[in-house]
A tleap script that builds the chain and sets N, CA, C and O, in Angstrom:
source leaprc.protein.ff14SB
mol = sequence {
  NMET LEU VAL ALA ARG ASP GLU ALA GLU GLY
  TYR ALA ARG ALA LEU PRO THR ASP HIE GLY
  TRP PRO PRO PHE ILE LEU VAL CYS ASP ILE
  GLY ARG ALA ILE GLU THR TYR ALA ASP PHE
  PHE HIE GLN GLY LYS ASN TYR ALA GLN PHE
  PRO ASP GLY GLN SER PHE HIE ILE TYR LEU
  GLU TYR LEU ARG SER PRO GLU LYS ARG GLU
  ARG PRO ASP GLN ILE TRP THR ALA PRO ARG
  THR SER THR PRO HIE ALA ILE PRO LEU CGLY
}
set mol.1.N position { 229.168 58.626 -26.764 }
set mol.1.CA position { 227.994 57.944 -26.787 }
set mol.1.C position { 227.985 56.389 -25.155 }
set mol.1.O position { 227.124 56.005 -24.362 }
set mol.2.N position { 229.032 56.119 -25.348 }
set mol.2.CA position { 229.239 54.943 -24.610 }
set mol.2.C position { 228.504 55.385 -23.142 }
set mol.2.O position { 227.564 54.878 -22.530 }
set mol.3.N position { 229.464 56.703 -22.824 }
set mol.3.CA position { 228.861 57.464 -21.465 }
set mol.3.C position { 227.339 57.664 -21.444 }
set mol.3.O position { 226.562 57.484 -20.506 }
set mol.4.N position { 227.107 58.059 -22.637 }
set mol.4.CA position { 224.767 57.937 -21.909 }
set mol.4.C position { 224.926 56.525 -22.715 }
set mol.4.O position { 224.608 57.254 -23.654 }
set mol.5.N position { 225.032 55.756 -23.047 }
set mol.5.CA position { 224.216 54.040 -22.887 }
set mol.5.C position { 224.601 53.987 -21.517 }
set mol.5.O position { 223.737 53.793 -20.661 }
set mol.6.N position { 225.509 54.100 -21.284 }
set mol.6.CA position { 225.610 53.834 -19.284 }
set mol.6.C position { 224.765 54.326 -18.665 }
set mol.6.O position { 223.860 53.853 -17.978 }
set mol.7.N position { 225.097 55.438 -18.941 }
set mol.7.CA position { 223.509 56.698 -18.253 }
set mol.7.C position { 222.182 55.639 -18.709 }
set mol.7.O position { 221.802 54.690 -18.024 }
set mol.8.N position { 221.694 55.988 -19.811 }
set mol.8.CA position { 220.348 55.355 -20.097 }
set mol.8.C position { 220.081 53.557 -19.419 }
set mol.8.O position { 219.083 53.041 -18.916 }
set mol.9.N position { 220.817 53.265 -19.570 }
set mol.9.CA position { 221.307 51.900 -18.574 }
set mol.9.C position { 220.853 51.819 -17.059 }
set mol.9.O position { 220.095 50.984 -16.565 }
set mol.10.N position { 221.725 53.272 -16.202 }
set mol.10.CA position { 221.179 53.732 -14.536 }
set mol.10.C position { 220.207 54.070 -14.972 }
set mol.10.O position { 219.471 53.427 -14.224 }
set mol.11.N position { 219.688 54.478 -15.478 }
set mol.11.CA position { 217.915 55.188 -15.394 }
set mol.11.C position { 217.587 53.815 -15.261 }
set mol.11.O position { 217.378 53.367 -14.134 }
set mol.12.N position { 217.480 52.735 -16.743 }
set mol.12.CA position { 216.714 51.921 -16.584 }
set mol.12.C position { 216.593 50.677 -15.029 }
set mol.12.O position { 215.635 49.937 -14.805 }
set mol.13.N position { 217.984 50.808 -14.106 }
set mol.13.CA position { 218.013 50.129 -13.270 }
set mol.13.C position { 217.248 51.172 -12.433 }
set mol.13.O position { 216.429 50.662 -11.669 }
set mol.14.N position { 217.282 51.746 -12.419 }
set mol.14.CA position { 216.528 52.444 -10.980 }
set mol.14.C position { 214.960 52.664 -11.268 }
set mol.14.O position { 214.137 52.948 -10.398 }
set mol.15.N position { 214.717 52.507 -12.471 }
set mol.15.CA position { 212.822 52.028 -12.311 }
set mol.15.C position { 212.563 50.629 -11.421 }
set mol.15.O position { 213.202 49.590 -11.255 }
set mol.16.N position { 210.787 51.363 -10.752 }
set mol.16.CA position { 210.544 50.607 -10.360 }
set mol.16.C position { 210.625 49.073 -9.810 }
set mol.16.O position { 209.519 49.083 -9.269 }
set mol.17.N position { 210.963 48.179 -9.634 }
set mol.17.CA position { 211.036 46.294 -9.705 }
set mol.17.C position { 209.757 46.424 -11.020 }
set mol.17.O position { 209.809 46.389 -12.250 }
set mol.18.N position { 208.346 46.631 -9.740 }
set mol.18.CA position { 207.447 46.245 -10.712 }
set mol.18.C position { 207.274 47.092 -12.201 }
set mol.18.O position { 206.272 46.845 -12.871 }
set mol.19.N position { 208.138 47.956 -12.630 }
set mol.19.CA position { 207.650 48.115 -13.999 }
set mol.19.C position { 208.358 47.322 -15.154 }
set mol.19.O position { 208.070 47.533 -16.333 }
set mol.20.N position { 208.963 46.728 -14.904 }
set mol.20.CA position { 210.368 45.719 -15.159 }
set mol.20.C position { 211.031 46.276 -15.911 }
set mol.20.O position { 210.764 47.477 -15.936 }
set mol.21.N position { 212.285 45.799 -16.982 }
set mol.21.CA position { 213.386 46.210 -17.647 }
set mol.21.C position { 212.468 46.486 -19.285 }
set mol.21.O position { 211.851 45.729 -20.035 }
set mol.22.N position { 212.791 47.985 -19.307 }
set mol.22.CA position { 212.446 47.899 -20.742 }
set mol.22.C position { 212.821 47.404 -21.963 }
set mol.22.O position { 213.962 47.738 -22.280 }
set mol.23.N position { 212.144 46.609 -22.878 }
set mol.23.CA position { 213.237 46.383 -23.889 }
set mol.23.C position { 213.922 46.688 -24.639 }
set mol.23.O position { 214.565 45.806 -25.208 }
set mol.24.N position { 214.148 48.273 -25.055 }
set mol.24.CA position { 214.853 49.399 -25.905 }
set mol.24.C position { 215.603 50.491 -25.102 }
set mol.24.O position { 214.855 51.219 -24.450 }
set mol.25.N position { 216.807 50.728 -25.025 }
set mol.25.CA position { 217.720 51.772 -24.922 }
set mol.25.C position { 217.636 52.749 -25.871 }
set mol.25.O position { 217.387 52.294 -26.988 }
set mol.26.N position { 217.759 53.931 -25.814 }
set mol.26.CA position { 217.768 54.687 -27.072 }
set mol.26.C position { 218.938 56.260 -26.574 }
set mol.26.O position { 218.743 57.317 -25.973 }
set mol.27.N position { 219.858 55.749 -27.090 }
set mol.27.CA position { 220.173 56.963 -27.075 }
set mol.27.C position { 220.673 57.867 -28.197 }
set mol.27.O position { 220.587 57.339 -29.305 }
set mol.28.N position { 221.121 58.965 -28.180 }
set mol.28.CA position { 220.813 60.202 -29.257 }
set mol.28.C position { 221.831 60.645 -29.033 }
set mol.28.O position { 222.222 60.801 -27.876 }
set mol.29.N position { 222.606 60.999 -30.190 }
set mol.29.CA position { 223.588 62.239 -30.736 }
set mol.29.C position { 223.304 63.332 -31.134 }
set mol.29.O position { 223.122 63.507 -32.339 }
set mol.30.N position { 223.226 64.022 -30.527 }
set mol.30.CA position { 222.013 65.623 -31.063 }
set mol.30.C position { 222.784 65.637 -32.732 }
set mol.30.O position { 223.941 65.622 -33.150 }
set mol.31.N position { 221.551 65.671 -33.281 }
set mol.31.CA position { 221.944 66.619 -34.817 }
set mol.31.C position { 222.646 64.894 -35.506 }
set mol.31.O position { 223.271 65.019 -36.559 }
set mol.32.N position { 222.565 63.819 -35.088 }
set mol.32.CA position { 223.153 62.983 -35.944 }
set mol.32.C position { 222.742 61.767 -35.924 }
set mol.32.O position { 222.680 61.328 -37.073 }
set mol.33.N position { 222.443 61.046 -35.169 }
set mol.33.CA position { 221.698 59.589 -34.797 }
set mol.33.C position { 221.619 59.313 -33.454 }
set mol.33.O position { 222.114 59.759 -32.419 }
set mol.34.N position { 220.540 58.096 -33.905 }
set mol.34.CA position { 219.605 57.515 -32.378 }
set mol.34.C position { 220.739 55.849 -32.595 }
set mol.34.O position { 220.930 55.154 -33.593 }
set mol.35.N position { 221.185 55.749 -31.392 }
set mol.35.CA position { 221.359 54.110 -31.136 }
set mol.35.C position { 220.480 53.589 -30.589 }
set mol.35.O position { 219.934 53.932 -29.541 }
set mol.36.N position { 220.164 52.303 -31.564 }
set mol.36.CA position { 219.265 51.715 -30.636 }
set mol.36.C position { 219.860 50.361 -29.917 }
set mol.36.O position { 220.753 49.681 -30.422 }
set mol.37.N position { 219.205 50.065 -28.619 }
set mol.37.CA position { 219.908 48.629 -28.149 }
set mol.37.C position { 219.021 47.993 -27.737 }
set mol.37.O position { 217.957 48.610 -27.691 }
set mol.38.N position { 218.991 46.675 -27.302 }
set mol.38.CA position { 217.224 45.792 -27.242 }
set mol.38.C position { 218.592 44.924 -26.354 }
set mol.38.O position { 219.813 44.770 -26.348 }
set mol.39.N position { 216.775 44.367 -25.369 }
set mol.39.CA position { 217.365 43.274 -24.520 }
set mol.39.C position { 215.650 42.623 -24.315 }
set mol.39.O position { 214.674 43.153 -23.783 }
set mol.40.N position { 215.806 41.271 -24.986 }
set mol.40.CA position { 215.051 41.036 -25.493 }
set mol.40.C position { 214.152 40.109 -24.526 }
set mol.40.O position { 212.933 39.965 -24.619 }
set mol.41.N position { 214.918 39.573 -23.679 }
set mol.41.CA position { 214.917 38.641 -22.479 }
set mol.41.C position { 214.377 39.152 -21.325 }
set mol.41.O position { 214.124 38.382 -20.398 }
set mol.42.N position { 214.077 40.787 -21.198 }
set mol.42.CA position { 213.677 41.395 -19.813 }
set mol.42.C position { 214.903 41.809 -18.646 }
set mol.42.O position { 214.629 42.287 -17.545 }
set mol.43.N position { 216.291 41.525 -19.126 }
set mol.43.CA position { 216.491 40.763 -17.949 }
set mol.43.C position { 216.980 42.248 -17.304 }
set mol.43.O position { 216.946 42.538 -16.108 }
set mol.44.N position { 217.415 43.054 -18.337 }
set mol.44.CA position { 218.554 44.135 -18.365 }
set mol.44.C position { 219.853 44.114 -18.149 }
set mol.44.O position { 220.406 45.093 -17.649 }
set mol.45.N position { 220.563 42.953 -18.506 }
set mol.45.CA position { 221.320 42.530 -18.460 }
set mol.45.C position { 222.553 42.358 -19.729 }
set mol.45.O position { 223.751 42.080 -19.791 }
set mol.46.N position { 221.221 42.781 -20.840 }
set mol.46.CA position { 222.412 42.399 -22.337 }
set mol.46.C position { 221.523 43.395 -23.077 }
set mol.46.O position { 220.519 42.949 -23.633 }
set mol.47.N position { 221.794 44.708 -23.138 }
set mol.47.CA position { 221.396 45.150 -24.040 }
set mol.47.C position { 221.828 45.631 -25.218 }
set mol.47.O position { 222.029 46.846 -25.197 }
set mol.48.N position { 222.060 45.030 -26.346 }
set mol.48.CA position { 222.894 44.593 -27.549 }
set mol.48.C position { 222.236 45.841 -28.905 }
set mol.48.O position { 221.156 46.301 -29.275 }
set mol.49.N position { 223.570 45.936 -29.223 }
set mol.49.CA position { 223.294 46.829 -30.187 }
set mol.49.C position { 221.872 45.945 -31.245 }
set mol.49.O position { 221.729 44.737 -31.438 }
set mol.50.N position { 220.992 47.144 -31.763 }
set mol.50.CA position { 219.900 46.410 -32.806 }
set mol.50.C position { 219.802 46.856 -33.585 }
set mol.50.O position { 220.190 48.023 -33.623 }
set mol.51.N position { 219.262 46.298 -34.662 }
set mol.51.CA position { 219.023 45.496 -34.860 }
set mol.51.C position { 220.506 44.171 -34.519 }
set mol.51.O position { 220.566 43.071 -33.970 }
set mol.52.N position { 221.544 45.140 -35.251 }
set mol.52.CA position { 222.743 43.968 -35.507 }
set mol.52.C position { 224.012 45.560 -35.208 }
set mol.52.O position { 223.549 46.691 -35.067 }
set mol.53.N position { 225.238 45.336 -35.176 }
set mol.53.CA position { 226.206 46.031 -34.357 }
set mol.53.C position { 226.601 46.641 -36.195 }
set mol.53.O position { 227.516 47.462 -36.252 }
set mol.54.N position { 226.077 46.327 -37.265 }
set mol.54.CA position { 226.157 47.257 -38.542 }
set mol.54.C position { 224.519 48.581 -38.692 }
set mol.54.O position { 224.224 49.664 -39.197 }
set mol.55.N position { 224.104 47.803 -38.100 }
set mol.55.CA position { 222.686 48.688 -38.429 }
set mol.55.C position { 221.990 49.405 -37.411 }
set mol.55.O position { 220.852 49.842 -37.579 }
set mol.56.N position { 222.714 49.548 -36.251 }
set mol.56.CA position { 221.708 50.261 -34.885 }
set mol.56.C position { 222.089 51.523 -34.639 }
set mol.56.O position { 221.827 52.034 -33.550 }
set mol.57.N position { 222.779 52.224 -35.640 }
set mol.57.CA position { 222.001 53.571 -35.747 }
set mol.57.C position { 220.718 53.800 -36.571 }
set mol.57.O position { 220.249 53.195 -37.535 }
set mol.58.N position { 220.430 54.558 -36.079 }
set mol.58.CA position { 219.140 55.433 -37.200 }
set mol.58.C position { 219.823 57.035 -37.042 }
set mol.58.O position { 219.953 57.865 -36.142 }
set mol.59.N position { 220.249 56.880 -38.850 }
set mol.59.CA position { 220.773 58.282 -38.800 }
set mol.59.C position { 219.404 59.108 -39.441 }
set mol.59.O position { 218.589 58.873 -40.334 }
set mol.60.N position { 219.689 60.451 -38.243 }
set mol.60.CA position { 218.431 61.048 -38.745 }
set mol.60.C position { 217.992 61.921 -39.802 }
set mol.60.O position { 216.989 62.583 -39.533 }
set mol.61.N position { 218.575 62.104 -41.101 }
set mol.61.CA position { 218.343 62.184 -42.586 }
set mol.61.C position { 217.113 60.734 -42.864 }
set mol.61.O position { 216.003 60.588 -43.376 }
set mol.62.N position { 217.686 60.262 -42.479 }
set mol.62.CA position { 216.968 58.518 -43.165 }
set mol.62.C position { 215.620 58.183 -42.293 }
set mol.62.O position { 215.236 57.031 -42.092 }
set mol.63.N position { 214.814 59.606 -41.700 }
set mol.63.CA position { 213.707 59.540 -41.011 }
set mol.63.C position { 212.892 60.957 -42.014 }
set mol.63.O position { 211.834 61.582 -41.932 }
set mol.64.N position { 213.752 60.961 -42.665 }
set mol.64.CA position { 212.824 61.979 -43.751 }
set mol.64.C position { 212.102 60.583 -44.598 }
set mol.64.O position { 211.041 60.798 -45.186 }
set mol.65.N position { 212.449 59.760 -44.624 }
set mol.65.CA position { 211.763 58.919 -45.897 }
set mol.65.C position { 210.661 57.831 -45.038 }
set mol.65.O position { 210.983 57.384 -43.937 }
set mol.66.N position { 209.624 57.555 -45.552 }
set mol.66.CA position { 208.225 57.207 -44.514 }
set mol.66.C position { 208.396 55.168 -43.777 }
set mol.66.O position { 207.935 54.527 -42.832 }
set mol.67.N position { 209.687 54.822 -45.398 }
set mol.67.CA position { 210.242 53.648 -45.300 }
set mol.67.C position { 210.769 53.476 -44.038 }
set mol.67.O position { 210.248 52.738 -43.201 }
set mol.68.N position { 212.193 54.384 -43.779 }
set mol.68.CA position { 213.108 54.251 -42.731 }
set mol.68.C position { 212.134 54.598 -41.478 }
set mol.68.O position { 212.247 53.767 -40.577 }
set mol.69.N position { 211.394 55.425 -41.271 }
set mol.69.CA position { 210.825 55.421 -39.852 }
set mol.69.C position { 210.214 54.025 -39.280 }
set mol.69.O position { 210.218 53.827 -38.065 }
set mol.70.N position { 209.625 52.942 -40.298 }
set mol.70.CA position { 209.160 52.447 -39.851 }
set mol.70.C position { 209.984 51.381 -37.990 }
set mol.70.O position { 209.277 51.870 -37.109 }
set mol.71.N position { 210.488 50.862 -37.625 }
set mol.71.CA position { 211.760 50.574 -37.076 }
set mol.71.C position { 211.405 51.589 -35.907 }
set mol.71.O position { 210.954 51.136 -34.855 }
set mol.72.N position { 211.602 52.980 -36.073 }
set mol.72.CA position { 211.574 53.535 -34.826 }
set mol.72.C position { 210.570 53.632 -34.636 }
set mol.72.O position { 210.450 54.197 -33.550 }
set mol.73.N position { 209.286 53.324 -35.222 }
set mol.73.CA position { 207.898 53.388 -34.733 }
set mol.73.C position { 207.700 52.682 -34.662 }
set mol.73.O position { 206.473 52.765 -34.594 }
set mol.74.N position { 208.076 51.171 -34.559 }
set mol.74.CA position { 207.544 49.948 -33.970 }
set mol.74.C position { 208.846 50.086 -32.771 }
set mol.74.O position { 209.166 48.907 -32.621 }
set mol.75.N position { 209.249 50.458 -32.361 }
set mol.75.CA position { 210.201 51.024 -31.413 }
set mol.75.C position { 209.592 51.509 -30.209 }
set mol.75.O position { 209.905 51.069 -29.103 }
set mol.76.N position { 208.594 52.543 -30.418 }
set mol.76.CA position { 207.864 53.381 -29.645 }
set mol.76.C position { 206.599 52.647 -29.310 }
set mol.76.O position { 206.178 52.420 -28.176 }
set mol.77.N position { 205.966 52.254 -30.632 }
set mol.77.CA position { 204.380 51.877 -30.643 }
set mol.77.C position { 204.190 50.715 -29.829 }
set mol.77.O position { 203.270 50.359 -29.093 }
set mol.78.N position { 205.574 50.085 -30.228 }
set mol.78.CA position { 204.759 48.216 -29.717 }
set mol.78.C position { 205.936 47.618 -29.371 }
set mol.78.O position { 206.271 46.667 -30.077 }
set mol.79.N position { 206.707 47.955 -28.394 }
set mol.79.CA position { 208.177 47.864 -27.853 }
set mol.79.C position { 208.200 46.664 -27.020 }
set mol.79.O position { 209.328 46.661 -26.528 }
set mol.80.N position { 207.440 45.452 -26.521 }
set mol.80.CA position { 207.206 44.804 -26.148 }
set mol.80.C position { 206.551 43.781 -26.967 }
set mol.80.O position { 206.445 42.675 -26.436 }
set mol.81.N position { 206.012 43.950 -28.355 }
set mol.81.CA position { 205.931 42.755 -28.659 }
set mol.81.C position { 206.843 42.673 -30.348 }
set mol.81.O position { 206.692 42.066 -31.408 }
set mol.82.N position { 208.071 43.961 -29.614 }
set mol.82.CA position { 209.272 43.903 -31.541 }
set mol.82.C position { 210.195 42.377 -30.905 }
set mol.82.O position { 210.552 41.890 -29.832 }
set mol.83.N position { 210.256 42.079 -32.432 }
set mol.83.CA position { 211.199 41.134 -31.929 }
set mol.83.C position { 212.471 41.468 -33.218 }
set mol.83.O position { 212.319 42.306 -34.107 }
set mol.84.N position { 213.672 40.615 -33.047 }
set mol.84.CA position { 214.907 40.849 -34.216 }
set mol.84.C position { 214.461 41.188 -34.818 }
set mol.84.O position { 214.496 42.393 -35.070 }
set mol.85.N position { 213.588 40.145 -35.579 }
set mol.85.CA position { 212.843 39.707 -36.728 }
set mol.85.C position { 211.909 40.195 -37.271 }
set mol.85.O position { 211.524 39.819 -38.378 }
set mol.86.N position { 211.275 41.278 -36.489 }
set mol.86.CA position { 209.998 42.001 -36.931 }
set mol.86.C position { 209.987 43.108 -37.317 }
set mol.86.O position { 208.999 43.586 -37.873 }
set mol.87.N position { 211.414 43.962 -37.045 }
set mol.87.CA position { 211.547 45.145 -37.473 }
set mol.87.C position { 212.384 44.975 -38.426 }
set mol.87.O position { 213.198 44.052 -38.452 }
set mol.88.N position { 212.222 46.125 -39.570 }
set mol.88.CA position { 213.049 45.893 -40.854 }
set mol.88.C position { 214.408 46.464 -40.482 }
set mol.88.O position { 214.371 47.627 -40.081 }
set mol.89.N position { 215.423 45.966 -40.527 }
set mol.89.CA position { 217.098 46.982 -40.773 }
set mol.89.C position { 217.024 48.362 -41.466 }
set mol.89.O position { 217.932 49.178 -41.308 }
set mol.90.N position { 216.177 48.566 -42.068 }
set mol.90.CA position { 216.285 50.333 -42.653 }
set mol.90.C position { 217.526 50.432 -42.953 }
set mol.90.O position { 217.973 51.494 -43.387 }
savepdb mol mol.pdb
quit
């Protein structure tokens, strides 16, 4: 997963400058989990586990529950308005 995260950060660095840095990087362990990383400073220098080191995994079986889908839904639909305190830990 670390290699996948590095690859995702490489894709973010390859974006045109006028696009800015994405606030989130998502890495998927197919069939198991999605790992979420965020950089709310939009500098691409410090993507940290989001919302924290204990809860940055979104296990795929959790997505069956509507309340557990709130965090990934917000990441996909309103990433630039999300803050660490606005998204439930799930």
